[in-house]
ZABA-141230 format. One record per residue (C-alpha): residue in three letters; x, z, y. Coordinates in Angstrom, 3 decimals, padded with zeros to 6 digits. Layout:
N
+------+----------+----------+----------+
| type |        u |        w |        v |
+------+----------+----------+----------+
|  ala |        X |        Z |        Y |
...
+------+----------+----------+----------+
//
This chain:
391
+------+----------+----------+----------+
| type |        u |        w |        v |
+------+----------+----------+----------+
|  met | -041.157 |  054.685 |  014.088 |
|  ser | -040.702 |  054.720 |  010.437 |
|  pro | -043.953 |  053.505 |  008.392 |
|  val | -045.701 |  055.746 |  006.330 |
|  ile | -045.695 |  054.703 |  002.674 |
|  val | -047.992 |  056.004 |  000.154 |
|  leu | -046.633 |  055.000 | -003.530 |
|  asp | -048.091 |  055.463 | -006.829 |
|  arg | -045.367 |  057.976 | -007.983 |
|  asp | -046.015 |  056.746 | -011.767 |
|  ile | -044.264 |  053.502 | -011.180 |
|  pro | -040.772 |  054.107 | -012.527 |
|  phe | -037.881 |  054.103 | -010.019 |
|  val | -040.301 |  053.563 | -006.939 |
|  glu | -039.381 |  057.060 | -005.307 |
|  asp | -035.669 |  056.202 | -005.649 |
|  ile | -035.829 |  052.452 | -004.621 |
|  phe | -038.027 |  053.560 | -001.598 |
|  ser | -035.863 |  056.500 | -000.800 |
|  gly | -034.719 |  056.221 |  003.092 |
|  ile | -037.595 |  053.632 |  004.086 |
|  gly | -040.146 |  055.223 |  006.138 |
|  glu | -041.950 |  058.523 |  005.409 |
|  ile | -042.979 |  058.551 |  001.693 |
|  val | -046.188 |  060.031 |  000.560 |
|  ala | -045.949 |  059.701 | -003.445 |
|  val | -049.129 |  060.700 | -005.734 |
|  ser | -050.550 |  059.599 | -008.702 |
|  gly | -052.408 |  056.343 | -008.844 |
|  his | -055.390 |  057.876 | -009.554 |
|  glu | -055.486 |  060.009 | -006.522 |
|  ile | -055.016 |  057.034 | -004.132 |
|  gly | -058.064 |  057.361 | -001.928 |
|  pro | -059.466 |  056.989 |  001.541 |
|  tyr | -058.326 |  060.316 |  002.554 |
|  ile | -054.720 |  059.817 |  001.312 |
|  val | -054.200 |  056.411 |  002.787 |
|  ser | -055.834 |  057.310 |  006.138 |
|  arg | -052.865 |  057.778 |  008.153 |
|  ala | -050.339 |  055.321 |  006.072 |
|  asp | -049.044 |  052.070 |  007.137 |
|  ala | -048.197 |  050.678 |  003.762 |
|  val | -049.474 |  051.460 |  000.289 |
|  ile | -047.645 |  050.559 | -002.963 |
|  val | -049.763 |  050.633 | -006.300 |
|  arg | -050.048 |  049.207 | -009.811 |
|  ser | -053.006 |  047.789 | -011.643 |
|  ile | -054.675 |  051.148 | -011.958 |
|  thr | -055.695 |  051.350 | -008.323 |
|  arg | -058.426 |  049.045 | -006.811 |
|  ile | -057.560 |  048.125 | -003.351 |
|  asp | -060.777 |  047.156 | -001.455 |
|  glu | -062.625 |  047.963 |  001.934 |
|  thr | -063.634 |  050.913 |  000.385 |
|  leu | -060.214 |  052.390 |  000.038 |
|  leu | -058.857 |  050.760 |  003.372 |
|  ser | -061.478 |  051.140 |  005.643 |
|  gly | -060.756 |  052.912 |  008.740 |
|  ser | -057.058 |  053.166 |  007.842 |
|  ser | -054.130 |  051.944 |  009.561 |
|  val | -052.491 |  050.145 |  006.511 |
|  thr | -051.108 |  046.732 |  007.352 |
|  phe | -049.247 |  046.070 |  004.144 |
|  val | -050.265 |  046.471 |  000.700 |
|  gly | -047.942 |  045.940 | -002.376 |
|  thr | -048.592 |  045.845 | -005.755 |
|  ala | -045.419 |  046.027 | -008.469 |
|  thr | -047.233 |  044.007 | -010.766 |
|  ala | -047.587 |  040.016 | -011.487 |
|  gly | -051.677 |  040.323 | -011.677 |
|  ile | -053.806 |  040.812 | -008.440 |
|  asp | -057.071 |  041.419 | -010.284 |
|  his | -057.143 |  044.749 | -008.927 |
|  leu | -056.566 |  043.487 | -005.008 |
|  asp | -059.569 |  042.169 | -003.044 |
|  thr | -057.738 |  039.456 | -001.269 |
|  glu | -060.767 |  038.332 |  000.359 |
|  phe | -060.999 |  041.376 |  002.201 |
|  leu | -057.310 |  041.968 |  002.742 |
|  ser | -056.962 |  038.358 |  004.572 |
|  asp | -060.168 |  039.046 |  006.822 |
|  ala | -058.753 |  042.368 |  007.645 |
|  gly | -055.476 |  040.917 |  008.648 |
|  ile | -053.405 |  043.285 |  006.047 |
|  arg | -050.806 |  041.702 |  004.576 |
|  trp | -050.347 |  041.650 |  000.801 |
|  ser | -047.665 |  041.005 | -002.045 |
|  his | -047.261 |  041.164 | -005.572 |
|  ala | -044.477 |  040.554 | -008.104 |
|  pro | -044.810 |  037.070 | -009.946 |
|  gly | -042.170 |  036.866 | -012.438 |
|  ala | -041.060 |  040.346 | -012.446 |
|  asn | -042.500 |  040.988 | -015.672 |
|  ala | -041.899 |  037.393 | -017.051 |
|  gln | -039.119 |  038.026 | -019.679 |
|  ser | -040.656 |  041.156 | -020.926 |
|  val | -044.002 |  039.417 | -021.713 |
|  val | -042.008 |  036.508 | -023.627 |
|  glu | -040.061 |  039.372 | -025.485 |
|  tyr | -043.532 |  040.760 | -026.504 |
|  val | -044.829 |  037.833 | -027.648 |
|  leu | -041.578 |  036.676 | -029.623 |
|  ala | -042.042 |  040.021 | -031.114 |
|  ser | -045.310 |  039.967 | -032.328 |
|  ile | -044.965 |  036.627 | -034.001 |
|  ser | -041.925 |  037.567 | -035.752 |
|  val | -043.974 |  040.683 | -037.128 |
|  ile | -046.562 |  038.189 | -038.318 |
|  ala | -044.087 |  035.838 | -039.772 |
|  arg | -042.683 |  038.513 | -041.847 |
|  arg | -046.092 |  039.543 | -043.090 |
|  arg | -046.959 |  036.282 | -043.909 |
|  asn | -043.556 |  035.341 | -045.316 |
|  glu | -043.511 |  032.372 | -043.167 |
|  ser | -040.592 |  031.210 | -040.814 |
|  ile | -041.352 |  030.277 | -037.162 |
|  val | -038.818 |  027.308 | -037.331 |
|  gly | -041.060 |  023.942 | -037.346 |
|  lys | -044.301 |  025.602 | -036.108 |
|  thr | -046.086 |  024.105 | -033.064 |
|  leu | -046.828 |  027.031 | -030.256 |
|  gly | -049.303 |  025.941 | -027.647 |
|  val | -048.955 |  027.764 | -024.553 |
|  ile | -051.875 |  027.912 | -022.516 |
|  gly | -051.086 |  028.536 | -018.801 |
|  cys | -047.427 |  027.697 | -018.110 |
|  gly | -046.469 |  029.605 | -015.060 |
|  gln | -043.804 |  032.114 | -014.988 |
|  val | -044.426 |  033.644 | -018.295 |
|  gly | -045.732 |  030.689 | -020.131 |
|  glu | -043.025 |  028.041 | -019.172 |
|  arg | -040.146 |  030.578 | -019.849 |
|  leu | -041.901 |  031.096 | -023.163 |
|  cys | -041.881 |  027.076 | -024.029 |
|  lys | -038.264 |  027.008 | -023.208 |
|  val | -037.223 |  029.833 | -025.480 |
|  ala | -039.410 |  028.408 | -028.621 |
|  ala | -038.272 |  024.968 | -028.093 |
|  ser | -034.772 |  026.350 | -028.527 |
|  leu | -036.068 |  028.309 | -031.466 |
|  gly | -036.868 |  025.461 | -033.196 |
|  met | -040.380 |  025.168 | -032.681 |
|  ser | -042.705 |  022.398 | -031.149 |
|  val | -044.280 |  023.340 | -028.067 |
|  val | -047.772 |  022.029 | -026.506 |
|  arg | -048.102 |  022.987 | -022.880 |
|  asn | -051.919 |  023.186 | -021.330 |
|  asp | -051.925 |  024.279 | -017.577 |
|  pro | -054.447 |  021.883 | -015.765 |
|  pro | -053.652 |  023.249 | -012.131 |
|  arg | -050.264 |  021.860 | -012.789 |
|  ala | -051.100 |  018.984 | -014.544 |
|  glu | -052.986 |  018.001 | -011.526 |
|  arg | -050.248 |  018.718 | -009.049 |
|  glu | -047.598 |  017.103 | -011.242 |
|  gly | -049.393 |  014.209 | -012.624 |
|  gly | -050.019 |  015.306 | -015.927 |
|  ile | -046.603 |  014.363 | -017.743 |
|  gly | -045.635 |  017.001 | -020.271 |
|  phe | -049.348 |  018.558 | -020.552 |
|  glu | -052.321 |  018.418 | -022.933 |
|  ser | -055.746 |  019.194 | -022.761 |
|  ile | -056.933 |  022.604 | -024.136 |
|  gln | -058.672 |  021.008 | -027.037 |
|  thr | -055.460 |  018.987 | -028.005 |
|  cys | -053.346 |  022.240 | -027.653 |
|  ile | -055.745 |  024.351 | -029.814 |
|  arg | -056.038 |  021.488 | -032.646 |
|  ser | -052.287 |  020.889 | -032.985 |
|  ser | -050.943 |  024.565 | -032.800 |
|  asp | -049.723 |  026.929 | -035.523 |
|  ile | -049.804 |  029.597 | -033.067 |
|  leu | -051.204 |  030.062 | -029.440 |
|  ser | -050.012 |  032.226 | -026.915 |
|  ile | -052.327 |  032.767 | -023.582 |
|  his | -050.897 |  033.254 | -020.250 |
|  thr | -053.363 |  032.391 | -017.827 |
|  pro | -054.511 |  034.445 | -014.774 |
|  leu | -058.152 |  035.446 | -014.886 |
|  thr | -060.659 |  033.336 | -012.371 |
|  leu | -063.940 |  033.627 | -012.466 |
|  glu | -064.929 |  030.420 | -010.335 |
|  gly | -063.488 |  027.092 | -009.376 |
|  pro | -062.374 |  024.421 | -011.098 |
|  phe | -059.940 |  025.869 | -012.982 |
|  ala | -061.767 |  029.038 | -013.779 |
|  thr | -060.204 |  030.976 | -016.695 |
|  his | -063.101 |  033.668 | -017.879 |
|  his | -063.946 |  033.298 | -021.573 |
|  leu | -061.674 |  029.675 | -021.469 |
|  val | -060.918 |  030.403 | -025.099 |
|  asp | -064.272 |  030.811 | -026.808 |
|  ala | -066.060 |  030.095 | -030.131 |
|  ser | -066.481 |  026.592 | -029.502 |
|  leu | -062.618 |  026.130 | -028.927 |
|  leu | -061.832 |  028.300 | -031.422 |
|  arg | -063.639 |  026.160 | -034.358 |
|  gln | -061.254 |  023.520 | -033.394 |
|  ala | -058.078 |  025.548 | -034.085 |
|  lys | -055.765 |  024.704 | -036.929 |
|  pro | -057.201 |  026.907 | -040.021 |
|  gly | -055.063 |  030.258 | -040.189 |
|  ala | -053.778 |  029.626 | -036.427 |
|  trp | -052.059 |  032.698 | -034.781 |
|  leu | -053.575 |  033.685 | -031.706 |
|  val | -051.539 |  036.212 | -029.063 |
|  gln | -053.637 |  037.342 | -026.087 |
|  ala | -050.987 |  039.002 | -023.490 |
|  ala | -052.670 |  037.438 | -020.329 |
|  arg | -055.826 |  039.322 | -018.816 |
|  gly | -058.907 |  040.583 | -020.499 |
|  gly | -061.665 |  038.250 | -020.155 |
|  val | -059.491 |  035.116 | -020.487 |
|  val | -060.411 |  035.078 | -024.436 |
|  his | -063.747 |  035.594 | -025.202 |
|  glu | -062.890 |  038.953 | -027.553 |
|  arg | -066.256 |  038.854 | -029.812 |
|  asp | -065.467 |  035.071 | -030.546 |
|  ala | -061.938 |  035.793 | -031.191 |
|  leu | -062.722 |  038.979 | -033.281 |
|  ala | -065.428 |  036.998 | -035.422 |
|  ala | -062.990 |  034.026 | -035.581 |
|  arg | -060.523 |  036.416 | -037.497 |
|  arg | -063.040 |  038.062 | -039.470 |
|  glu | -063.850 |  034.536 | -040.762 |
|  gly | -060.252 |  033.121 | -041.482 |
|  ile | -060.622 |  030.769 | -038.533 |
|  leu | -057.522 |  032.839 | -037.268 |
|  gly | -054.787 |  033.712 | -039.655 |
|  ala | -053.514 |  036.403 | -037.144 |
|  leu | -054.862 |  037.944 | -034.013 |
|  val | -052.534 |  040.117 | -031.565 |
|  leu | -054.130 |  041.811 | -028.488 |
|  asp | -052.599 |  043.365 | -025.698 |
|  val | -055.217 |  042.999 | -022.950 |
|  phe | -059.372 |  043.685 | -023.497 |
|  glu | -062.345 |  043.074 | -021.827 |
|  asn | -063.245 |  046.273 | -021.549 |
|  glu | -060.081 |  047.819 | -020.250 |
|  pro | -059.620 |  050.665 | -020.083 |
|  thr | -062.043 |  051.403 | -022.874 |
|  pro | -061.240 |  048.770 | -025.446 |
|  ser | -063.973 |  048.735 | -028.376 |
|  glu | -063.038 |  050.277 | -031.889 |
|  glu | -063.678 |  047.022 | -033.542 |
|  ser | -061.129 |  045.173 | -031.087 |
|  ile | -058.429 |  047.391 | -032.280 |
|  his | -059.582 |  047.435 | -035.824 |
|  val | -059.566 |  043.848 | -036.352 |
|  ala | -056.744 |  042.852 | -034.592 |
|  asp | -053.185 |  042.432 | -036.526 |
|  leu | -051.189 |  044.108 | -033.929 |
|  ala | -052.973 |  045.845 | -030.972 |
|  thr | -051.514 |  047.599 | -027.786 |
|  gly | -052.659 |  048.927 | -024.452 |
|  his | -051.737 |  046.365 | -021.960 |
|  ile | -047.882 |  047.015 | -022.213 |
|  ala | -046.488 |  043.405 | -022.827 |
|  gly | -044.596 |  043.524 | -019.347 |
|  tyr | -043.841 |  047.467 | -019.471 |
|  ser | -039.960 |  046.964 | -019.986 |
|  arg | -037.898 |  049.307 | -017.797 |
|  asp | -036.192 |  046.005 | -016.205 |
|  ala | -039.411 |  044.693 | -015.348 |
|  lys | -040.894 |  047.832 | -013.502 |
|  arg | -037.714 |  047.731 | -011.657 |
|  asn | -037.910 |  044.452 | -010.618 |
|  gly | -041.243 |  044.471 | -009.320 |
|  val | -040.491 |  047.592 | -007.216 |
|  leu | -037.477 |  045.802 | -006.073 |
|  met | -039.812 |  043.207 | -004.778 |
|  met | -041.930 |  045.388 | -003.186 |
|  arg | -039.039 |  046.932 | -001.508 |
|  glu | -037.985 |  043.783 |  000.110 |
|  ala | -041.402 |  042.801 |  001.288 |
|  val | -041.915 |  046.070 |  002.995 |
|  ile | -038.622 |  045.735 |  004.790 |
|  asn | -039.534 |  042.200 |  005.794 |
|  his | -043.337 |  043.108 |  006.927 |
|  phe | -042.220 |  046.139 |  009.418 |
|  gly | -038.613 |  044.426 |  010.278 |
|  leu | -036.391 |  047.449 |  008.981 |
|  val | -032.764 |  047.571 |  008.290 |
|  asp | -031.919 |  047.120 |  004.701 |
|  leu | -030.422 |  049.672 |  002.708 |
|  gln | -027.981 |  049.607 | -000.348 |
|  glu | -029.987 |  048.441 | -003.387 |
|  asp | -030.855 |  051.296 | -006.048 |
|  asn | -028.948 |  050.782 | -009.262 |
|  ser | -030.429 |  053.611 | -011.083 |
|  ile | -031.545 |  051.503 | -014.196 |
|  ala | -028.195 |  050.148 | -014.384 |
|  thr | -026.640 |  053.972 | -015.352 |
|  glu | -029.299 |  054.255 | -018.334 |
|  ser | -027.972 |  054.174 | -021.671 |
|  val | -029.060 |  051.302 | -023.786 |
|  gly | -028.311 |  050.234 | -027.543 |
|  asp | -024.690 |  048.670 | -027.871 |
|  arg | -025.188 |  046.024 | -030.817 |
|  val | -027.732 |  044.713 | -032.986 |
|  val | -026.807 |  044.663 | -036.710 |
|  leu | -027.506 |  041.326 | -038.370 |
|  pro | -029.455 |  041.411 | -041.675 |
|  val | -026.490 |  042.102 | -044.288 |
|  glu | -027.732 |  039.550 | -047.126 |
|  ile | -029.591 |  037.001 | -045.165 |
|  phe | -027.430 |  034.450 | -042.879 |
|  asp | -030.265 |  031.894 | -042.143 |
|  pro | -032.246 |  032.349 | -038.675 |
|  glu | -034.721 |  030.235 | -040.444 |
|  his | -035.488 |  033.036 | -043.109 |
|  pro | -039.103 |  034.877 | -042.127 |
|  thr | -037.467 |  038.238 | -042.142 |
|  trp | -034.281 |  037.407 | -040.224 |
|  met | -035.488 |  037.408 | -036.721 |
|  glu | -037.856 |  040.581 | -037.118 |
|  ser | -035.123 |  042.275 | -038.692 |
|  val | -032.930 |  041.635 | -035.559 |
|  val | -035.789 |  041.925 | -032.774 |
|  arg | -037.297 |  045.473 | -034.112 |
|  gln | -033.606 |  046.972 | -033.584 |
|  val | -034.536 |  046.740 | -029.736 |
|  tyr | -038.286 |  046.221 | -029.557 |
|  asp | -040.300 |  047.652 | -032.331 |
|  ile | -043.726 |  046.484 | -031.500 |
|  arg | -045.173 |  048.347 | -034.741 |
|  ser | -044.469 |  051.581 | -033.042 |
|  asp | -046.694 |  050.411 | -030.252 |
|  asp | -049.333 |  049.135 | -032.431 |
|  ala | -049.176 |  052.226 | -034.478 |
|  arg | -049.338 |  054.660 | -031.218 |
|  phe | -051.855 |  052.811 | -029.527 |
|  arg | -054.416 |  053.293 | -032.807 |
|  arg | -053.554 |  057.037 | -033.192 |
|  gln | -054.412 |  057.920 | -029.480 |
|  met | -057.374 |  055.626 | -029.222 |
|  lys | -058.499 |  056.747 | -032.837 |
|  asn | -058.404 |  060.582 | -031.739 |
|  ala | -059.242 |  060.379 | -028.286 |
|  leu | -062.424 |  062.299 | -027.144 |
|  glu | -062.244 |  060.627 | -023.664 |
|  lys | -060.825 |  056.737 | -024.192 |
|  thr | -060.135 |  056.150 | -020.467 |
|  thr | -057.850 |  059.038 | -020.353 |
|  ala | -056.018 |  058.038 | -023.583 |
|  phe | -055.780 |  054.431 | -022.386 |
|  his | -054.126 |  055.471 | -019.146 |
|  arg | -051.896 |  057.998 | -021.021 |
|  tyr | -050.580 |  055.444 | -023.429 |
|  arg | -049.295 |  053.497 | -020.561 |
|  ala | -048.321 |  056.286 | -018.385 |
|  his | -045.963 |  057.765 | -021.297 |
|  tyr | -044.695 |  054.365 | -022.615 |
|  pro | -041.215 |  055.001 | -023.902 |
|  ala | -038.180 |  053.285 | -022.475 |
|  arg | -038.226 |  049.594 | -023.470 |
|  tyr | -035.070 |  047.317 | -022.145 |
|  ala | -034.682 |  043.732 | -021.934 |
|  trp | -032.614 |  041.887 | -024.875 |
|  ser | -030.316 |  040.698 | -022.682 |
|  arg | -028.829 |  044.514 | -022.471 |
|  phe | -027.584 |  044.212 | -026.152 |
|  ser | -025.103 |  042.413 | -027.834 |
|  ala | -024.952 |  040.633 | -031.055 |
|  gln | -022.134 |  038.999 | -032.985 |
|  pro | -023.268 |  035.926 | -035.050 |
|  arg | -021.435 |  034.952 | -038.318 |
|  asn | -022.117 |  031.413 | -037.916 |
|  asp | -023.192 |  028.585 | -035.143 |
|  lys | -026.952 |  028.721 | -035.989 |
|  glu | -027.168 |  032.534 | -035.968 |
|  ala | -025.108 |  032.019 | -032.248 |
|  arg | -027.589 |  029.846 | -031.200 |
|  val | -030.982 |  031.724 | -032.177 |
|  leu | -029.352 |  035.113 | -030.906 |
|  ala | -028.745 |  033.094 | -027.608 |
|  ala | -031.991 |  031.585 | -027.258 |
|  leu | -033.980 |  035.399 | -027.837 |
|  gly | -031.741 |  036.478 | -025.100 |
|  phe | -029.114 |  038.690 | -026.463 |
|  asn | -025.833 |  038.859 | -024.880 |
|  val | -023.727 |  036.888 | -027.981 |
|  thr | -019.830 |  037.462 | -028.651 |
|  arg | -017.933 |  036.015 | -030.836 |
|  gly | -015.317 |  038.502 | -030.742 |
|  ala | -013.722 |  041.163 | -028.373 |
|  ser | -014.173 |  038.636 | -025.230 |
|  asp | -015.570 |  035.408 | -026.421 |
|  gln | -019.228 |  034.827 | -025.400 |
|  val | -021.718 |  031.936 | -026.173 |
|  glu | -023.793 |  030.602 | -023.027 |
+------+----------+----------+----------+
//
């Protein structure tokens, strides 16, 4: 018998990718409630749907999947106790988040008239996103300091530094830990006033992990006082109702969309599709290729009068052609400022997020070897001519 699968219809590609796999019930994520799931065998959600005993008690659900890397919205203890298998999509949006961080620091660098080359990037949390960011940053000519206590414990500590060393030595800090409230590696308010006071004067802080990992009020105070030279916020402690102060003080503010590229969303859904097929022992069907046919930009245009990627404006001039984070920032500020109901505005901002694609979908033709190395590090499809490619 085919399984009944309840899907959040607002997840891009989900209905096409799950087509032919069981009986599909597609509803808005906000409408997924006890009645909807009562006769379901599986539920596929995103982060706006809380999965717990209240939702699933009395249902026939045996599988829960979230097309997201984070699992804050899943009561995993309940699911395990109830014998309900669950799955998420770690790494599905990793490249998208890395590109968000690079886009944000390229904008800050241009505003400050500073090159990122030679700066030290401190990465707190070196999982799927953080580790990838470390590799790209090193390829761009940055020094990298890695902090990840769980990994350091497992791997013997080589290559990792304490969070204090990371904070003190970094020009730019990027946060990529999960939010954990207890245990030896709890991350709630991990970055607070006591740590921020140890930061390099004028350091930049990018928070694109989970709201609550950074003590938001402390970060805002540090930015106002000049301890931080720049603050980028994609996540907030009070989501989906971030404070007006947070949006106002941040140099760049967006509504939890760092991992929202079209490629990342499709990756997450495909991972859930595979998990459902395995759980129910279904015969796999042909993979959906709907995103492959979507039209994307052909080639980025390099700055006409600037040939050196170390110039403060070079990277931002290139990156904004494929992802203009300033537009995301402006749209978020405008929608949240004018909204009578903040929660609705926050969800609408995310639900109607414009199409954004992985940088590997775009080509670039460098004019010198240095440009070739940097463009390749950023993930572009680098060509020297009609067919010659740089690996």
